[in-house]
C-alpha positions as CSV (number, residue, x, y, z in Angstrom):
1,M,55.5,162.4,18.0
2,L,58.1,161.0,20.3
3,K,61.5,160.6,18.5
4,T,64.6,159.4,20.2
5,R,68.1,159.4,18.8
6,L,69.9,156.4,20.2
7,C,73.7,156.7,19.9
8,M,74.7,153.2,20.8
9,I,78.4,152.6,21.2
10,S,80.2,149.4,22.0
11,L,82.4,150.0,25.1
12,L,85.3,148.2,23.5
13,F,85.0,149.9,20.2
14,A,84.7,153.5,21.2
15,V,86.9,155.8,19.1
16,M,89.2,158.1,21.1
17,L,90.1,161.4,19.5
18,F,93.3,163.2,20.3
19,A,94.3,166.8,19.7
20,F,98.1,167.4,19.3
21,G,99.9,170.7,19.2
22,C,103.3,172.2,19.9
23,A,104.2,173.6,23.3
24,P,106.9,176.1,24.0
25,M,110.5,174.9,24.0
26,K,111.6,173.4,27.2
27,P,114.3,175.6,28.8
28,R,117.8,174.3,29.5
29,V,118.4,173.7,33.2
30,T,121.2,175.5,34.9
31,Y,122.7,173.1,37.5
32,N,123.1,174.3,41.2
33,P,126.5,173.1,42.5
34,S,125.5,174.2,46.1
35,N,122.9,171.5,46.2
36,P,124.5,168.7,48.3
37,I,122.1,166.0,47.0
38,K,123.6,164.2,44.0
39,T,122.1,160.7,44.0
40,V,118.5,159.8,44.7
41,A,116.1,156.9,44.6
42,V,112.3,157.1,44.1
43,L,110.7,154.6,46.4
44,P,107.4,152.7,45.8
45,V,104.5,155.0,46.1
46,L,102.0,154.8,49.0
47,N,98.6,154.0,47.5
48,H,95.4,155.5,49.0
49,T,93.3,154.6,45.9
50,N,91.7,151.5,44.6
51,D,93.8,151.4,41.4
52,V,96.6,148.9,41.9
53,E,98.5,150.0,38.7
54,A,98.3,153.8,39.3
55,P,101.2,154.0,41.9
56,D,103.7,152.7,39.4
57,K,102.5,155.0,36.7
58,I,102.8,158.1,38.9
59,R,106.2,157.0,40.2
60,Q,107.6,156.4,36.7
61,A,106.2,159.7,35.5
62,F,108.0,161.5,38.3
63,E,111.3,159.6,38.1
64,K,111.9,159.8,34.3
65,E,112.8,163.5,34.4
66,L,115.1,163.6,37.5
67,G,118.1,163.4,35.2
68,Y,117.0,166.5,33.4
69,Y,116.9,168.4,36.8
70,G,120.5,167.4,37.6
71,Y,120.0,164.3,39.8
72,N,121.5,160.9,39.3
73,S,118.5,158.7,39.9
74,K,118.8,155.0,40.5
75,P,116.5,153.1,38.1
76,P,113.2,152.0,39.8
77,A,113.7,148.4,38.7
78,E,117.0,148.3,40.5
79,V,115.5,150.0,43.6
80,N,112.7,147.5,43.7
81,Q,115.1,144.5,43.6
82,I,117.3,145.9,46.4
83,L,114.3,146.6,48.6
84,K,112.9,143.2,48.0
85,D,116.2,141.3,48.5
86,E,117.6,143.4,51.4
87,L,114.4,144.4,53.3
88,G,111.6,142.3,52.0
89,I,109.7,145.5,50.8
90,T,107.6,145.5,47.7
91,L,104.9,148.1,48.5
92,G,104.8,151.7,49.5
93,K,102.9,150.9,52.7
94,Q,105.7,148.7,53.9
95,L,108.2,151.6,53.9
96,D,107.3,152.3,57.6
97,L,109.2,149.1,58.5
98,T,112.4,150.9,57.9
99,N,113.8,154.5,57.8
100,P,115.4,156.9,55.3
101,V,118.9,156.5,56.7
102,E,118.8,152.7,56.4
103,L,117.2,153.0,52.9
104,G,120.0,155.4,51.9
105,K,122.7,153.0,53.0
106,K,121.0,150.0,51.2
107,L,120.4,152.0,48.0
108,G,123.7,154.0,48.1
109,V,122.1,157.4,47.6
110,D,122.1,160.8,49.3
111,A,118.4,161.1,49.5
112,V,115.3,159.0,49.1
113,I,112.1,160.2,47.5
114,Y,108.8,159.1,49.0
115,G,105.5,159.4,47.1
116,A,101.8,159.2,48.0
117,L,98.8,158.9,45.7
118,Y,95.4,160.1,47.1
119,D,93.2,160.3,44.0
120,F,93.4,158.4,40.7
121,D,89.9,157.9,39.4
122,E,87.1,159.0,37.1
123,K,83.6,159.2,38.4
124,T,81.4,158.6,35.4
125,T,77.8,159.7,36.0
126,G,76.7,160.5,32.4
127,V,75.8,164.1,33.3
128,L,79.1,165.1,34.8
129,D,82.3,163.0,34.6
130,I,84.9,164.0,37.1
131,R,88.5,163.0,36.7
132,R,90.8,163.4,39.7
133,V,94.5,162.9,40.3
134,K,96.1,163.9,43.6
135,A,99.7,163.1,44.6
136,G,102.6,164.3,46.6
137,F,106.4,163.6,46.6
138,K,109.1,164.5,49.2
139,M,112.9,164.2,49.1
140,V,114.2,163.0,52.5
141,I,117.9,163.4,53.5
142,A,119.5,160.0,53.9
143,R,122.8,161.1,55.4
144,D,123.8,163.9,57.8
145,M,124.2,167.3,56.0
146,T,124.3,169.6,59.0
147,S,127.9,170.7,58.2
148,E,127.0,171.6,54.6
149,N,125.7,174.9,53.3
150,L,121.9,174.7,53.0
151,S,121.1,178.4,53.2
152,P,120.1,178.7,49.5
153,F,117.2,176.4,50.3
154,A,115.7,178.3,53.2
155,N,112.6,179.0,51.2
156,L,111.9,175.3,51.0
157,K,112.1,175.0,54.8
158,E,109.5,177.9,55.1
159,A,107.2,176.2,52.6
160,L,107.2,173.0,54.5
161,E,106.3,174.7,57.7
162,K,103.5,176.7,56.1
163,S,102.0,173.7,54.4
164,W,101.1,172.3,57.9
165,I,98.8,175.2,58.6
166,E,97.3,175.3,55.0
167,T,96.3,171.7,55.0
168,L,94.9,171.8,58.5
169,K,92.8,174.8,57.5
170,T,91.4,172.9,54.5
171,A,90.5,170.0,56.8
172,V,88.6,172.4,59.2
173,D,86.9,174.0,56.2
174,V,85.5,170.7,54.9
175,I,84.0,169.8,58.3
176,D,82.4,173.3,58.6
177,A,81.0,173.0,55.1
178,E,79.7,169.4,55.6
179,E,77.9,170.5,58.8
180,K,76.4,173.6,57.2
181,A,75.1,171.6,54.2
182,G,73.5,169.0,56.5
183,K,75.9,166.3,55.4
184,M,77.1,166.0,59.0
185,S,75.1,166.3,62.2
186,K,76.4,168.6,64.9
187,K,77.5,165.6,66.9
188,E,79.3,164.0,63.9
189,A,81.1,167.4,63.2
190,T,82.2,167.7,66.8
191,E,83.6,164.2,66.7
192,A,85.4,164.9,63.4
193,R,87.0,168.0,64.9
194,E,88.2,166.0,67.9
195,E,89.6,163.3,65.7
196,L,91.5,166.0,63.7
197,K,93.0,167.5,66.9
198,K,94.0,164.0,68.0
199,S,95.6,163.3,64.6
200,Y,97.6,166.5,64.6
201,N,98.4,166.2,68.3
202,I,97.1,169.7,69.0
203,A,94.8,171.1,71.7
204,T,92.9,173.7,69.6
205,L,91.7,174.3,66.0
206,D,92.1,178.0,66.4
207,L,94.7,178.4,63.7
208,E,95.9,181.8,64.9
209,K,97.1,180.2,68.1
210,L,99.0,177.4,66.4
211,T,102.6,177.3,65.4
212,P,103.8,174.8,62.8
213,P,106.5,172.4,63.9
214,K,110.0,173.6,62.9
215,V,111.9,171.6,60.4
216,K,115.3,170.3,61.6
217,W,117.3,171.4,58.5
218,G,120.1,169.1,57.3
219,V,119.6,166.3,59.8
220,A,119.4,162.8,58.3
221,G,115.8,161.7,58.1
222,T,114.3,165.1,57.6
223,T,112.6,166.4,54.5
224,F,114.7,168.5,52.1
225,W,111.9,169.2,49.6
226,A,108.3,168.3,49.2
227,A,105.4,169.2,46.9
228,G,102.0,168.0,46.0
229,A,99.3,168.7,43.4
230,A,95.7,168.0,42.8
231,V,94.3,168.2,39.3
232,K,90.6,167.8,38.2
233,G,89.2,167.5,34.8
234,T,85.5,167.4,34.0
235,T,83.2,166.6,31.1
236,K,79.7,168.1,31.5
237,A,76.6,167.1,29.7
238,T,74.8,170.0,28.0
239,G,71.3,170.3,26.6
240,G,67.9,170.6,28.2
241,M,67.3,168.9,31.5
242,L,70.6,167.1,31.5
243,G,72.5,170.4,31.5
244,L,70.5,171.4,34.6
245,V,71.2,168.1,36.3
246,A,74.9,168.4,35.4
247,S,75.1,171.9,37.0
248,G,73.5,170.5,40.2
249,V,76.0,167.6,40.3
250,S,78.9,170.0,39.6
251,A,77.9,172.2,42.6
252,L,77.6,169.2,44.9
253,S,80.8,167.7,43.7
254,G,82.7,170.8,44.8
255,M,82.2,169.6,48.4
256,S,84.6,166.7,47.9
257,D,87.3,169.0,46.4
258,M,88.0,170.6,49.8
259,G,90.2,168.0,51.3
260,D,90.5,164.5,52.6
261,L,90.0,164.4,56.4
262,K,91.3,160.9,56.7
263,N,94.7,161.7,55.3
264,A,94.8,165.4,56.2
265,K,97.8,165.2,58.5
266,E,99.9,163.1,56.0
267,M,98.9,165.4,53.1
268,S,100.2,168.4,55.1
269,E,103.7,167.2,54.2
270,Y,103.1,168.2,50.6
271,P,102.8,171.9,50.0
272,G,100.3,172.7,47.2
273,I,98.3,169.5,47.5
274,E,95.4,171.3,49.2
275,R,94.5,173.4,46.2
276,W,92.7,171.8,43.2
277,V,93.9,172.8,39.7
278,E,90.9,172.6,37.3
279,L,91.5,171.9,33.7
280,P,89.3,173.6,31.1
281,Q,85.9,171.9,31.2
282,E,85.0,169.7,28.3
283,K,81.4,169.4,27.1
284,R,79.3,166.6,25.7
285,E,76.1,167.4,23.8
286,V,73.4,165.1,25.0
287,E,69.8,165.1,23.6
288,N,67.0,165.9,26.0
289,T,65.4,162.5,25.9
290,A,64.3,159.8,28.3
291,G,67.4,157.7,27.7
292,G,69.8,160.6,27.6
293,I,71.5,160.1,31.0
294,G,71.9,156.4,30.6
295,L,73.3,156.7,27.0
296,S,75.7,159.5,28.1
297,L,76.9,157.2,30.9
298,V,77.6,154.5,28.4
299,K,79.8,156.9,26.5
300,S,81.6,157.8,29.7
301,L,82.3,154.2,30.6
302,G,83.4,153.4,27.1
303,G,86.0,156.2,27.2
304,K,87.2,155.0,30.6
305,T,87.5,151.4,29.5
306,L,89.4,152.3,26.3
307,G,91.6,154.7,28.2
308,K,92.8,151.9,30.4
309,M,93.3,149.6,27.5
310,T,95.5,152.1,25.6
311,G,97.3,153.6,28.6
312,T,95.7,157.0,28.2
313,F,93.5,156.8,31.2
314,L,93.9,160.1,33.2
315,K,97.0,160.8,31.2
316,V,96.4,164.5,30.9
317,E,95.6,164.9,34.6
318,T,98.6,162.8,35.6
319,E,101.1,164.8,33.5
320,R,99.7,168.1,34.8
321,V,100.1,166.8,38.4
322,I,103.7,165.9,37.7
323,N,104.4,169.2,36.0
324,E,103.0,171.1,39.0
325,I,105.2,169.1,41.4
326,H,108.4,169.3,39.3
327,R,107.9,173.1,39.0
328,T,109.1,173.5,42.6
329,L,111.8,170.9,42.5
330,P,115.3,172.4,43.4
331,V,117.7,171.9,40.5
332,G,120.4,169.3,41.3
333,P,124.2,169.7,41.1
334,G,124.5,167.8,37.9
335,G,127.0,165.0,37.2
336,G,124.3,162.4,36.7
337,S,122.4,162.2,33.4
338,P,123.3,165.2,31.3
339,A,120.6,167.9,30.9
340,P,119.2,167.6,27.3
341,A,119.4,170.4,24.8
342,P,116.2,172.4,24.3
343,V,113.7,170.3,22.4
344,I,110.2,170.8,21.0
345,M,107.8,169.1,23.4
346,V,104.6,167.6,22.0
347,K,101.6,168.7,24.0
348,A,99.9,165.9,26.0
349,P,97.0,164.5,24.1
350,E,93.7,166.1,25.0
351,V,91.3,163.2,25.6
352,R,87.9,164.0,24.3
353,E,84.7,162.0,24.6
354,P,84.6,158.7,22.7
355,A,82.9,159.3,19.4
356,P,80.4,156.7,18.3
357,P,81.5,155.1,15.0
358,S,77.8,155.0,13.8
359,F,74.3,155.8,14.9
360,G,70.9,154.4,15.5
361,Y,67.8,156.6,14.8
362,M,64.4,155.5,16.0
363,D,61.1,157.2,15.2
364,Y,58.6,155.6,17.6
365,G,55.6,157.4,16.1
366,K,52.3,157.7,17.9
367,K,51.5,154.1,18.8
368,D,51.8,152.9,22.4
369,F,53.9,149.8,22.8
370,S,56.5,147.9,24.8
371,A,59.6,146.1,23.4
372,L,63.1,145.0,23.9
373,M,65.7,147.3,22.3
374,V,68.8,145.5,21.1
375,S,72.0,147.1,19.6
376,T,74.7,144.8,18.2
377,S,78.1,146.2,17.4
378,V,80.6,144.3,15.2
379,D,84.3,145.1,15.0
380,K,85.2,143.9,11.5
381,S,89.0,143.9,12.0
382,R,88.7,141.8,15.2
383,N,85.6,139.9,14.2
384,E,84.2,140.6,17.7
385,T,80.5,141.2,18.5
386,H,79.0,143.0,21.6
387,S,75.4,143.6,22.3
388,F,73.4,146.0,24.5
389,E,69.8,145.4,25.6
390,A,67.2,147.6,27.3
391,P,63.4,147.0,27.8
392,I,61.5,150.1,26.8
393,A,57.8,151.2,27.0
394,K,55.8,154.1,25.5
395,A,52.4,155.4,26.3
396,G,51.5,158.7,24.7
397,E,54.1,161.2,25.9
398,K,55.3,158.8,28.6
399,F,58.5,156.8,28.0
400,R,60.5,154.3,30.1
401,M,63.9,152.6,29.6
402,D,65.4,150.0,32.0
403,M,69.2,149.7,31.9
404,D,71.5,147.1,33.5
405,M,74.7,149.1,33.5
406,S,76.8,146.2,34.8
407,R,76.0,144.3,31.6
408,M,76.7,147.4,29.4
409,A,80.1,147.9,30.9
410,K,81.6,144.5,30.3
411,G,84.9,144.2,32.2
412,E,84.5,147.7,33.7
413,E,83.7,148.3,37.3
414,T,80.3,150.0,37.7
415,P,79.4,151.8,41.0
416,Q,76.9,149.6,42.9
417,A,74.4,152.5,43.1
418,M,74.4,152.7,39.3
419,S,74.5,149.1,38.3
420,K,70.8,149.3,37.6
421,M,69.0,152.5,36.4
422,I,65.5,153.3,35.1
423,N,64.7,156.4,33.1
424,I,61.1,157.6,33.1
425,S,60.1,160.6,30.9
426,R,56.8,162.2,31.5
427,G,56.2,164.6,28.6
428,D,52.7,165.2,29.9
429,K,54.1,166.7,33.1
430,K,57.3,168.2,31.6
431,V,59.4,166.1,34.0
432,A,61.6,163.1,34.0
433,Y,62.9,160.7,36.7
434,T,66.0,158.6,37.1
435,L,65.4,155.7,39.5
436,Y,68.2,153.7,41.3
437,P,66.7,150.4,42.3
438,N,69.7,149.4,44.4
439,K,69.2,152.5,46.5
440,Q,65.4,152.7,46.4
441,K,65.8,156.4,45.5
442,Y,65.1,158.6,42.5
443,I,66.1,162.0,41.1
444,V,63.6,164.5,39.6
445,H,64.7,166.4,36.4
446,K,62.4,169.2,35.5
447,D,62.4,170.8,32.1
448,E,62.5,174.5,33.1
449,E,62.0,175.7,29.5
450,G,59.0,173.4,29.0
451,H,59.9,172.2,25.5
452,P,61.7,169.0,24.2
453,G,65.2,169.0,22.8
454,E,65.8,170.1,19.3
455,E,65.1,167.3,16.8
456,P,67.7,166.5,14.1
457,K,66.9,167.1,10.4
458,V,66.1,163.7,8.7
459,E,66.2,163.2,5.0
460,K,65.0,159.8,3.9
461,T,64.5,158.0,0.5
462,K,62.6,154.8,0.2
463,V,64.7,152.0,-1.3
464,G,62.5,148.9,-0.8
465,S,60.3,146.8,1.4
466,E,61.2,144.0,3.8
467,T,59.7,141.9,6.5
468,I,61.4,142.4,9.9
469,D,60.5,140.0,12.8
470,K,57.1,139.3,11.1
471,H,56.4,143.0,10.6
472,P,56.1,144.4,7.0
473,T,58.4,147.4,6.6
474,D,59.4,150.1,4.3
475,K,63.2,150.5,4.0
476,Y,64.7,154.0,3.8
477,K,68.1,155.3,3.2
478,V,68.5,158.2,5.6
479,K,70.7,161.2,6.3
480,I,70.5,162.7,9.7
481,T,71.9,166.1,10.4
482,Y,72.2,167.3,14.0
483,K,72.1,170.9,15.2
484,N,75.9,170.9,15.7
485,G,76.3,170.1,12.0
486,E,77.3,166.5,12.5
487,S,75.5,164.1,10.0
488,H,75.2,160.4,9.6
489,E,73.9,158.1,6.9
490,G,72.4,154.7,7.0
491,F,69.1,152.8,6.8
492,I,65.9,152.5,8.8
493,W,63.0,150.2,8.6
494,N,59.5,151.5,9.4
495,A,56.8,149.0,10.1
496,T,53.7,149.6,8.0
497,D,51.5,147.6,10.4
498,L,52.7,149.8,13.3
499,D,51.8,153.2,11.8
500,G,55.4,153.7,10.4
501,M,57.3,153.0,13.7
502,T,61.0,152.6,13.1
503,I,61.8,149.1,14.4
504,K,65.3,148.8,13.0
505,S,68.3,151.0,12.1
506,E,71.7,150.0,10.7
507,V,74.9,151.7,9.7
508,E,78.2,150.3,8.4
509,N,81.7,151.7,7.7
510,N,85.1,150.2,7.1
511,D,85.6,149.2,10.7
512,Y,82.2,148.7,12.3
513,R,78.6,147.6,11.7
514,I,76.0,148.6,14.2
515,T,72.4,147.5,14.2
516,T,69.6,148.7,16.5
517,E,66.4,146.8,16.5
518,L,63.1,146.5,18.5
519,K,62.1,143.0,19.4
520,N,59.1,141.4,21.1
521,I,57.0,144.4,20.2
522,V,53.7,144.5,22.1
523,P,51.4,147.1,20.4
524,K,49.3,147.8,23.5
525,T,49.3,150.5,26.1
526,P,51.7,149.5,28.9
527,A,50.5,149.5,32.5
528,A,50.3,153.0,33.9
529,S,52.3,152.0,36.9
530,L,55.4,151.6,34.8
531,F,55.6,155.4,34.5
532,E,55.1,156.1,38.2
533,I,57.6,156.2,41.0
534,P,57.3,152.8,42.8
535,A,56.1,152.8,46.4
536,G,58.9,152.9,48.9
537,Y,61.2,155.1,46.8
538,I,62.6,158.2,48.4
539,E,63.5,161.4,46.4
540,A,67.3,162.1,46.6
541,K,68.5,165.7,47.0
542,G,71.0,165.2,44.3
543,F,73.1,162.7,42.4
544,M,76.0,163.0,44.9
545,E,73.8,161.8,47.7
546,I,73.2,158.5,45.8
547,M,76.8,158.1,44.9
548,M,78.3,158.9,48.3
549,E,75.7,157.1,50.4
550,K,77.0,154.0,52.1
C-alpha cells in the first residue's frame, strides 16, 4: 500500500524557530595609542552578488562596532550624503572614479574602509541547502604617515603580502580540480591559466618562483589593514534515497568552495577570504517518498522567503563573517566612541528549518488513479489564503508528481532549472527519478537498501460520514506519530467508493487552517508512459550539473 505523508506549508506562513543562548562576556578593549588612525569612514560596499540589499547589510554590520575597537567612525548616512553631493558617488563600483586621498579629504578622516561582497545567497535544492556569505574589508591610509611609527603593525604588512600567494594558489587549485573532474577541457583549463597570469601580471604559475609585491608602508593610498572571511552553512536532507542524493550534492558542491577565478586577484587583497569556515551542519528529516525532494524544496524556499521578510536571511552566516574579520582588526587609539563595559552578549539566533504549522496525511490505498492534489493554507490573523497544486498519478507501485515551483514560491526567485520538476517513483524497480523539463535532463535516485521509508504510526477514530466531491466518505479523527516522536492531530476523509482512499485531510490551530484534497479523481490506470523517462532526456551526473549548466 502506497502511503505518502504530505507536509504542505505555505511559503508566507512558515514558522521560523530560533534557539537563544548566552555567549561568553565580551572583553573590554585596551586602546592602542601608537595607532595613528583615529577617524575612519566605511565606504559603500562593492557588490559582486545579485542581492541589491546585501551590501548595505554587510556594511552596517561591520561599521556598528568600530567605536568599540577605538575608532571614531563617521556615520554611513553622512558618508553617503558627502559622496553623493561632492563626488556623485552612490555605489561601491563607482569608487574607482576617485582615490583614497581625495576621499579622505572630502570625508575628513585619516583612513577610508573599502568593502567587497562576493557571496550572499542560499542555494535551495531540497536535498542540500547551501548558505554562503563571503566578504572582505580593507582600511586604506588617506594621508601620508611615513613619518609616524608603524613598526607595531609589521605583522599586518606581512599578512597582506602573504595573502597574494594564498589566493593565487587557491585559484590555481580550482582550475586543476575542474580539469581533473572533467568540468573543464584541457583547452579551457589552459586558457583559464593564461587569463589568471594576465590578471596577476605574472609570467608563471610556479608559486615557488613568485615573490608577492611589497607593501609601501605608511604611504597615502596604501592598505593599512585588510581581512576577509567566507562562511558556509548547510542543511542536509536525511532519510532513504534523499540522504544519498544529498551526500552526492554535498560532494559536488565542494568544488565551488575552492575559489572564485573571476575575482581571484581582487580577493587576494583580503587575507583569510580563501578559506571557507563551515558552520555545524543542520539536518532535515525527509520521508523517502516520490514527492520528498519537491516538498523539501518547498520548505527551503519558505524559510528563505520568511528570512528576507523578517530580516533574518543569512543572519548567522553574516555575523560569523563579520566576527572573523573583526578578529584581526588592530585596536584603535580611542578618543572616539568610548569602549563599552563588559556585557552579556546574546548568541545570534540559530535559524532552523521552517516548521509546518500543520500536516496533510494521504493514504492512497491500492487503487490506480490520477488526480489534482490541492493544498490550501489560511492565515487566520491576516485573513490571507494561499494554494499549492500538483497533478499526481499512481499505478501499482509507480507514482508521479508534477510541480511548478515558480507557482509554489510566490514572490521568491526560483532557479530557472528548477522552475518545473517531475518526481517519478518506481517502487517496482526500487528507483526514483527527478526530471527537469527546462533542461531536458533527469537524475536517478536508487534505494540502496531496497526498502521504503519508515511509515508513521496512525491512530484513527471514525467520527461520521460525508460526501466529498461526489464521493461518499468515512470521516476519521487521526493522530499521526512519526519516528522522531513528533505527532499531529486532525481529520481525514476516506472514500468508500475508492477502496478507502484518503481524498481529503485537514488540520486547524489558533493561527492556521490547512486543507489537502484530491480533485478530479480518475480511478483508472494512468498511461504507462507517464512513469518512464521521456525521449530526448539525458541523465545528469549530479544535481550540480543541472544547477550550474548555462
